[in-house]
N, C-alpha and C positions, 0 to 999 in steps of 0.2 A: 381130940386135938389132932391126933394123927390123921383122923379122917378129914378134918378141916384143912390140914396142911396138904393132904393128898389132893383134896378138891381144888385148893388154891393152886397147886402145881399144875393140875390139869387145865385150870382156867388160863394160867399164865402160858402154858404150852400152847393152848388153842389160840391165845392172842398172838403169840409169836408166829404160829403157822399162818394166821390170817394176814399179819403184816407181810410175812414173806410172800403170801399169795398175792396181796395187793401190790407189792413191789414187782412181782413177776408180771402181774396184770398191767401195771403202769409201763413196765419195760416192753411188754408185748404191744401195748397201745402205741408207745413211741415208735417201735419198729414198724407197726402197721401204718402210722402216720408217715414215716419216712418212705415206706414202700409205696404208699398211696401217692405221695408227692413225686417219687421217682416214676411211678406208673403214669401219673398225669403228664409229667415232662416227656416220658417216652411216647405217650399217645400223641402229644403235640408234635414231637420230632417225627414220629411215623406218619402223622397226617401231612407234615411238610414234605417228607420224602415221598409219600404217596402222590401228592400233588405234582411234585417234580417228575415222578415216574410217569404220571398220567400225561403231563405235557410232553415228556420225551417220547412216550408211546404215540401220542398224536403226531409229533414231528416225524417219528419213524414211520408211522402209517402213511404220512404224506410222501416221505421219501420212497417208501415201498411202492406207493401208487405211481409216483414219477418214474421209478425204476421199471415198474411193469409197463408203463407207456413207452419208455425208451427201449425196453426189450421187445415190445411189440413192433416198434419202428424198426429196430435192428432186424427183427425176424422178417418184416416185410421187405427191408432192403436186401437181406440175405436171399429171400425168395426171388426178388427181382434180379439180383446178381446171378443167382443160380440159373434163372431162366435165360438171362443174357449170355452166361457162359455156355449154357446148353445150345443156344442158337449159334454162338460163335463156333462151338465145337462141331456142330452140324455143318456150318459154313466151311470150317477148316477141313472137315472130312470131304466135303464136296470139292474143295479146291486142292485136295491132295496134300494139305499141310498137316504135319504131325501135331497132336494135341500138346506135346511138350513145348512146341514153338509158340503156342498161343500166349503163354505167360511171358515169354520174352518180348513178343510184340506188344503186349499190354504195358510192360515196363517201359519199352521204348516210347510208346505213345504218351505215357505219363511224363517221361523226361522231355519229350518234344513240346508238350503242352506247357510245362514249366518254363521252357526256354523261349516260348513264342513271343512274349512281350519284349524280352531282351533282343531277340533277333529282329523284330520289327523296328525297334529303335536303331539298331545297327544297320539294318537295311536302308532306312531313310538316310542315315549319314553317308553310307557308301554310295547310294544313288546320287546324293548331292555332290560328293567328291568325284564320282564318275562323270557327271555332267560338266563339272569344272574342268576335268582332264580332257574330255572330248572337245570342249570349247577351246581350250588351250591348244590342242592338237590341230583343230581346224584353223585357228589363227596362225599357227606356225606354217601350215601348208600354204595358206594364202600369202604369208610373208615370203616363203621360199619362191613361190611363183612370181611374186612382184619383184623380188631381187633378181631373178633370172631375166625377167623382161626388161627391167631397168638397166641391168648390166649389158644386155644386148645392144642397147642404144644409149649408153651412158655419155652424157655431154662432157667435153673436155674440161669445162670450168669446175667440175665437181672435184678435181684433183689439182695439185700444183701444175702450173703451166709448163708444158714441155714442147709446145709448138713454136712456129715462127710468128713474128709480130710485124705487121704493117701499120703505119700511121698515115692517114690521109687528111687533107685540109677540108674546109667546109664546102669546097667545090668538088671534092671527091678525088683529087689528085694525090698521088702517093708522095709523102714527104720523107718517110723513113722506112727502111727495110733492114731487118737484122739478118745475120748470116744464116740462121736456121730457115727463115722464110725463103731466102734465095736458094738454099739447098733443096727445099721441098719443091719449089717451082722450077728448079733447074735453069735458073737465069742469073746473070750478073746483077749485083745490087745497083750498079750505075744505070743499067737498062731499065730498072724498075722505077727509079726516081722520076717524078713528073708524069708517070703513066696514069691515066684515069682508071679508077677501080673497076668500072663496068666493063672495061676492055681486058681485064685480067683473065677472064674465062669466057668461052663462047656460050656457056649455058644460059638460056633465057631466064631461068629462075634467079641466077646470080645478078643479072642486070636488073631484074624486077626488084630485088631486095635493096640494091644500091639506090634505085630510084625512090623507093619508099623511104629510105633513110634521109634522102635529100629533101623530100617534099612533105613528109608527115612528122608530127611531134615525136620526140624520142620515146621509145617504149621503156617501160620500167625494167624489163628483163632483157638480157642480151638476145639477139636474133641469131639462130643457128641455121646454117645452110650447108648441105652436102653437095659437092660438085665433083664432076669427073675431069681429071687432068692427065692427059697422056696415058690413058688406060688405067689410071689409079684413082681410087676414091679418096677425096680430101674432105675433111670436115672443117668448117669455119665458124667463128663466133664473132658477130658484129656488135660493137659497143660504142655508144656516143658519149664523148667526154669533152665538155666545154667547146662545142662547135666542131670538134674533130672526130674522126671515125677511127677506132682501133680495130684492126682485123687480126684475129689469132687463127693461124692455119695449123691443122693437125694432119699428119700423114696417117694412113690406115694402121700402120704398125704402132704408132704412139697411142692411138685410140685403143687398140687391142691390149696393149700393155697396161694402160690405166684401167680398162674394164676388168682385166684379170686380177689386178691387185685389189680393186674394190670388191670384186666378187669373193676373193679369198677372205678379206676382212669381214664382209657381211656374213659369210658362212661361219666364220669363227664366232661371231656374235650370236648366231642362231643356236650354236651348240650349247651355250650356257643354259638357257631355259629348257632345252631338251634334256640336259643332264638332270635338272631338277625334277622334271616330269617322270623320268625313268626312276629316280629315287623314290618319289611318292608312290609310283605304281608298284614297285617292288615291296614297299612298306605295306600297301594294302593287300597285295597277293600273299605276303607272309602272315596275314591275319594278326598283325601287331595291334590293330585298332578295333578288331572285332572279327567274328566269324563271317566268312563269305558264303553266300548262296551260290548255287551252280550257275545261274544266269549272270550274277555279278562277276564271278570269276571269269566266265567266258568273255564278258565285255572288257574286263581289265586286261586279259590276255590279248584281245584284239587290239586294244589301245597300245599295249607294249610292243606288239608285233609291228604295228604301223610306225611307231616311234623308232624302232630299230631299223626299219626299212628306210625311213627318212635319214637316220644317222648314216646308213650305208651310202645313200645318195650324196649326202654332204661330204662324206669322206672321198667319194669318187670325184666330186667337183674340186675338192682341195687337191687331190692327186693330179688331176688333169691340168689344173691351173699351175701347180708346181712344175709339171713337165713342160708346159708351154713357156714358162718364164725361166726355165733352166735352173731351178732351185733344187732339183733332186740330186743329192750327192750319194753315189753308190759307195758302199764300203765292202769290197770283196773279201770274203773269208771262206775257208773250206766249209762246205755245206753238204749234209747228207740229204740227197734229193728225196729218198723214200720217206724220211721223217717229215719233211716239209709237206709232201703229198698227203700223208696220213693226218697231219695236223689240219690241213685244209678240209679234208673229208669230215673230220670231227667237228670243225666249225660250222659245217652245213648239214650236220646229221639231222637236226630237227626238221629242216626243209625237205630232206630226202624222205624222212618218215611221213611227213605230211602229204607228200605226193606219191607215196608208196613206191619209191625207187630204191634199187640196190646198186652198190658201186663195187666193181670187181677190179682188183689190181693185178695186172699182168706184167710184172717187172722182172728184169734180169736178176739172176741170183746175186751177182756181185757187181755193184756199180761203184766206181771210184767217186770220192768227194768232188764236187764241182766248186770252183772258185767263183763265188757270186755274192751279191748282197742278199742276205737271207730274207729280209722283209720284202724286198722287191720280188724275189722268187716265189714267196708265199702269195703275194698279190696276183702274180701271173696265173698260178695254179687255181687260186680261189675264183678268179673271174671266169676262167674256162669252165670250171665245175659248176659255177652259178648259172652260166648260160645253158649248160647241158641240163641242169636241174629244171630250169624254167620251161625248156622247149620239149623235153622228153615226155613220152606218153606214160601215164600212170601204170604201175605194175611191170615196168620194163627195167633194163639193166644198163648202167653207164659203165663203160670200160676205160680204164686208164692204163696205158702201157708206157714203158720206158726201157731203153737199151742204149748201149754205147756203140757209136759208129766211128769208123776211121775215115778221116778226110784224105783227099788226094794231095799228093805232093808232100811238102814239108809242113802243112798246116796241122795244128794239134787236133786230137780226136774231140768229138762233141757228143753230148747227150741228146737223144731224140725222145721227146715225150709227146704223147697224143691222148686226146680225150674224145671218145666216141659217144654220141647221143642217139636217140631214137626220135628226133623231132620231125621226121618226114622229109628232110632234105631242103636245100636252098637252090633256087633257080640259078643257072650259070650267069645270067645277066646281073645278078646281085652280088657276085663274088667280089668285084672291085670295091663295093661299098660296104662290105660286111664290117670292116675295121674303121669305117668313117665315124667320126664323133657325132652323136645324136641322130645317126641315120635311123636307128630303131624308133626313136621318138617321133621322127618326121613321118615314118611309114610303119605304123604299128601292126599292120596286117601281113608283114613279110613272113611267110611260113618258114619254119625251121630255125628261126632266130629268137632266142628267149631273153636276152639281157636288155638292160634299160637304155643303152645307147652310148655309154661311156666306158663300160667295163672292158670290152674288147679293144677299144682304142687305147686304154691304159695298158692292157696286156701287151699290145703291139709295141707301144713306146718303150716299155720296160725291157722287153725282149731285145729290141734293137739297141737300147742303151748298153746291154751286155754284149753287144757284138753278135747277136743271134738273128734268127729269122722265124717268122710265124706265117702260117698259111692255113687254108681250109680246103678239104676235099669233101664232096657231098654227092649223094645219090638220091634223086627225087623219089619220094615214097618210102624211103628207108631211114635216112638220117645223115648226119654230118660228122666229120672227124677233124678236129682242130689239132694241128701239129705245131711244135716249136722246137728249135734246136739251139743249144747254147754251147760254146766252147768250154771244155773242161778247165782250161787254164785261166778263164776269166775274160773280161771285156777286151783285153788286148789281142786275143786270138779270135779273129773274125772270119767265119766261113763265108765263102763267096755266095752271093745271092743267086737264086735260081728259082725255077718254077716247081711247085709241089704238085 
């Protein structure tokens, strides 16, 4: 019994161990299945990752190939650049240029290349503006010439009537004569009434015009005739009105007054567009609208210089017109003569540099103030220096002197100023005409005279308006010295005239 129980215990124990083994086996099998599933999933994942890696490797390979090609190109470019630099260095060494400067030149070249397109556009614009300015300058020059020509022969009808009036009937006999006409003709008004017009002047041209008026259809415009009467030039204007003839007579003085007034008005009108041109020229020279090339700057500077020269001519015309019409009013104040001379020299400094001239002042140490109009005194010195600048030989010296001189008797002392040039001198026959207006313009080849024809005339008029005197001394082959003296006390102290 015990044996059976022992055997049964052994059997039951074996069954328990087997079940335990089966459970362990099932557990292991389950673990294996899980592991197999995980392994399969891992394989799929790894295959996907491998495929992605393969694709990335292929892309990387392509990038590597492209990079190799780029590196090859860069290497070739570097080799070409190295060869170019070697050639430039050799060229630089041959030219004596340091290698360090080569990089600077290359940088400048690159900067210039970058600016090329911009500069080309700006160049086209500046050339267009330059053409417009040159056209405007040419127009102004032509207008100035036209104004001067018209002013020289300006008809009286262009301004309000200031002449004498005669009215004749259809047969040409005078019916009416006003007081101005009688004064111009130097006859009594009663003597003129009933007198035939053709008998008024002995000039054949006058008789011809009167005959044409009587026999031919009336012209659309008045007929203008210049006749000589008792040594004076008279200008007349013939107009037909309802069968009668109206004659307007102008004395030479009236014509000159009208011409001067018209010239002054036209000159003032010309200054307005010139001011505009100067403003635009300064704007371009200041590079406010773009960078200028060397040639464009040179052209613009030439335009500005010509405009400034024209402005100076216009100012001279205004000054001489004002002097002729008596419109210059002097305002005497104490003036330091040396300061005025230095200011005039500074105003002409650019022209002195252009002609390679130097100016030396040889003034007395102590000069008293002179009582004069400062602007007028400045104009006197400026015109004399301008004349010396234009006629002196390049590389020479202009000398300005000034000292105080005592007058004879009870006359006040006066200041004596001189300007010496190296223009080769003036012929003695030309002395009386040096200060004549426009004499330089009429005879442009007079040696030793450099100004335009009105500057010296203006200087003479202003000196005499101050009670002074001006003259010239000259030595042919050497140069001329222009002198003027002014009373220290002002225009009321007039030194006696004499020969210098």
